[in-house]
C-alpha positions as CSV (number, residue, x, y, z in Angstrom):
1,X,98.8,74.4,108.7
2,X,97.9,72.0,105.9
3,X,100.0,69.0,104.9
4,X,101.6,71.2,102.2
5,X,102.7,73.8,104.7
6,X,100.2,76.4,103.6
7,X,98.8,78.3,106.7
8,X,95.1,78.5,106.2
9,X,94.4,80.8,109.2
10,X,95.1,84.1,107.4
11,X,93.0,83.0,104.5
12,X,90.1,81.9,106.7
13,X,90.3,85.2,108.7
14,X,90.2,87.2,105.4
15,X,87.3,85.1,104.2
16,X,85.4,85.9,107.4
17,X,86.0,89.6,106.9
18,X,84.8,89.5,103.3
19,X,81.8,87.4,104.3
20,X,80.9,90.1,106.9
21,X,81.3,92.9,104.3
22,X,79.2,91.0,101.7
23,X,76.5,90.3,104.2
24,X,76.4,94.0,105.1
25,X,76.1,94.8,101.4
26,X,73.3,92.2,100.9
27,X,71.3,93.6,103.9
28,X,71.9,97.1,102.5
29,X,70.6,96.0,99.1
30,X,67.6,94.3,100.6
31,X,68.7,90.9,99.3
32,X,68.7,87.9,101.7
33,X,71.0,85.8,99.5
34,X,72.4,86.0,96.0
35,X,70.8,83.5,93.7
36,X,72.5,80.1,93.8
37,X,73.9,79.0,90.4
38,X,72.0,76.2,88.8
39,X,74.6,73.4,88.9
40,X,74.9,69.7,89.7
41,X,78.1,70.2,91.5
42,X,78.2,71.2,95.2
43,X,79.6,74.6,96.0
44,X,82.8,73.0,97.3
45,X,83.2,71.1,94.0
46,X,82.5,74.2,91.9
47,X,85.2,76.0,93.9
48,X,87.7,73.2,93.5
49,X,87.2,72.9,89.8
50,X,87.4,76.7,89.3
51,X,90.5,76.9,91.5
52,X,92.2,74.2,89.4
53,X,91.3,76.0,86.2
54,X,92.5,79.3,87.6
55,X,95.9,77.7,88.7
56,X,96.3,76.0,85.3
57,X,95.5,79.2,83.4
58,X,97.8,81.2,85.7
59,X,100.7,78.8,85.0
60,X,100.0,78.5,81.2
61,X,98.7,81.9,80.2
62,X,99.6,84.3,83.0
63,X,97.8,86.3,85.6
64,X,95.8,88.5,83.3
65,X,94.2,85.5,81.6
66,X,93.6,83.8,84.9
67,X,91.9,86.9,86.4
68,X,89.7,87.2,83.2
69,X,88.6,83.6,83.7
70,X,87.3,84.6,87.1
71,X,85.7,87.8,85.9
72,X,83.7,85.8,83.3
73,X,82.1,83.9,86.2
74,X,80.6,87.1,87.6
75,X,78.2,89.8,86.4
76,X,80.7,92.5,87.1
77,X,82.1,94.5,84.1
78,X,85.5,95.3,85.6
79,X,88.3,93.6,87.5
80,X,91.5,95.4,88.5
81,X,94.6,94.5,90.4
82,X,95.9,97.6,92.0
83,X,99.3,98.4,93.6
84,X,99.2,101.0,96.3
85,X,102.0,103.6,95.9
86,X,101.7,106.1,98.7
87,X,98.5,108.0,97.9
88,X,98.4,106.7,94.4
89,X,96.6,103.7,92.9
90,X,98.5,102.0,90.1
91,X,96.6,99.5,87.9
92,X,98.8,96.4,87.4
93,X,96.1,94.5,85.5
94,X,92.8,96.1,84.4
95,X,90.0,94.1,82.7
96,X,86.9,95.5,81.1
97,X,84.8,92.7,79.7
98,X,83.3,95.1,77.1
99,X,86.7,96.3,75.9
100,X,89.6,94.0,76.7
101,X,92.0,96.6,75.3
102,X,90.9,99.4,77.7
103,X,93.5,100.7,80.1
104,X,93.3,102.9,83.2
105,X,95.5,105.9,83.7
106,X,98.9,104.9,84.8
107,X,98.3,106.3,88.3
108,X,95.6,108.2,90.1
109,X,94.8,109.2,93.7
110,X,93.5,106.3,95.8
111,X,90.8,108.6,97.1
112,X,89.3,108.6,93.6
113,X,88.4,104.8,94.0
114,X,86.7,102.6,96.5
115,X,90.1,101.1,97.2
116,X,90.5,104.0,99.7
117,X,88.3,102.0,102.1
118,X,90.7,99.0,101.8
119,X,93.8,101.2,102.2
120,X,92.3,102.9,105.2
121,X,91.2,99.7,107.0
122,X,93.3,96.9,105.5
123,X,90.0,95.0,105.3
124,X,87.7,94.0,102.4
125,X,85.1,96.5,101.3
126,X,81.9,95.5,99.5
127,X,79.0,97.6,98.4
128,X,76.2,96.1,96.3
129,X,74.4,99.4,95.7
130,X,76.8,102.3,96.4
131,X,74.1,104.9,95.6
132,X,72.1,103.6,98.6
133,X,75.1,102.8,100.9
134,X,75.8,105.2,103.7
135,X,79.4,104.2,103.7
136,X,79.9,105.7,100.2
137,X,78.2,109.1,100.8
138,X,80.5,111.8,99.4
139,X,82.8,109.4,97.6
140,X,84.0,110.6,94.2
141,X,82.9,107.4,92.4
142,X,79.5,106.9,94.1
143,X,77.6,108.2,91.1
144,X,79.7,106.3,88.6
145,X,80.2,102.8,90.1
146,X,77.3,101.3,92.0
147,X,78.9,98.0,92.9
148,X,82.3,97.2,94.3
149,X,83.9,94.2,95.9
150,X,87.6,94.4,96.8
151,X,90.0,92.7,99.1
152,X,93.5,93.7,100.3
153,X,96.6,92.2,98.8
154,X,99.4,91.8,101.3
155,X,103.1,91.9,100.6
156,X,105.3,89.0,101.9
157,X,106.1,91.1,105.0
158,X,102.4,91.4,105.8
159,X,102.1,95.1,104.8
160,X,99.3,96.3,102.6
161,X,100.5,96.2,98.9
162,X,97.3,96.7,96.9
163,X,93.8,95.4,96.2
164,X,92.0,93.0,93.9
165,X,88.6,94.2,93.0
166,X,85.5,93.8,90.9
167,X,83.3,96.9,90.1
168,X,80.4,97.9,87.9
169,X,78.1,100.8,87.0
170,X,75.1,98.6,87.9
171,X,74.3,97.0,91.3
172,X,76.0,93.5,91.6
173,X,76.6,90.8,94.2
174,X,79.0,87.9,94.4
175,X,77.7,84.4,95.2
176,X,79.7,82.0,97.5
177,X,81.7,80.4,94.7
178,X,82.7,83.8,93.2
179,X,83.7,85.0,96.7
180,X,85.9,81.9,97.3
181,X,87.5,82.4,93.9
182,X,88.3,86.0,94.5
183,X,89.9,85.1,97.8
184,X,91.8,82.3,96.1
185,X,93.1,84.6,93.4
186,X,94.3,87.1,96.1
187,X,96.1,84.4,98.0
188,X,97.8,83.2,94.8
189,X,98.9,86.7,94.0
190,X,100.3,87.1,97.5
191,X,102.2,83.8,97.2
192,X,103.8,84.9,94.0
193,X,104.1,88.5,94.8
194,X,102.3,91.5,93.3
195,X,103.6,91.9,89.7
196,X,104.8,95.2,88.2
C-alpha cells in the first residue's frame, strides 16, 4: 500500500501480465524492442507527466477526452472501452482518430472481437501482427485488424467488467510509456467505475 492507501500490488501484477503479452507479441513480430521515443525526459518522467495530464483531462473534460489524449500518443487508429454483457460487447466509448464521430454498433458478440481472449482468460491480450499470430488463427477479425492491445477492466467486486483496448488495421506496438498509460487509464476507470 502506498501512503495514499492505494494498493499497488494488483496494478503491478496486471503490468507484469501485460508486459509478458507484449513481449510475446514483439517476439512474434520479430522486433526486439519498440523504438524509444526521442525525448529528454526519462521514461518515468514521461509517464508521470502524461498521468497528470490524463487525470486533469479526466476531471475537466471527461473520460472520452482523457482516453483520446492517450490514443494520440500511440500509432493505433482506434481505442475502445467495452463493457461485457453476457456474450455481448457494448462500446461505452469508441474513438477513431480518423473519424471522431464514428460509432460502433450498440452491441455485438464478444466472439467477433479480440476482447474474447480477455473475457476467456481475464488477462491482457496483445498481438502486434495478428495475421502472423498463431493465437488468432480462425478469429473473425484476423483479416481486418492486424494489431490489438487490450487489458481487462475489473468491477469493484473483482469480477471482469470489460476491456480497454487499442487496435488497428496495420501492425502496431506500444512502447513502455504507452503501456504504462494504458494501465493507468484502466486503473482510473476501475477506481471510478465503468461508465454507462
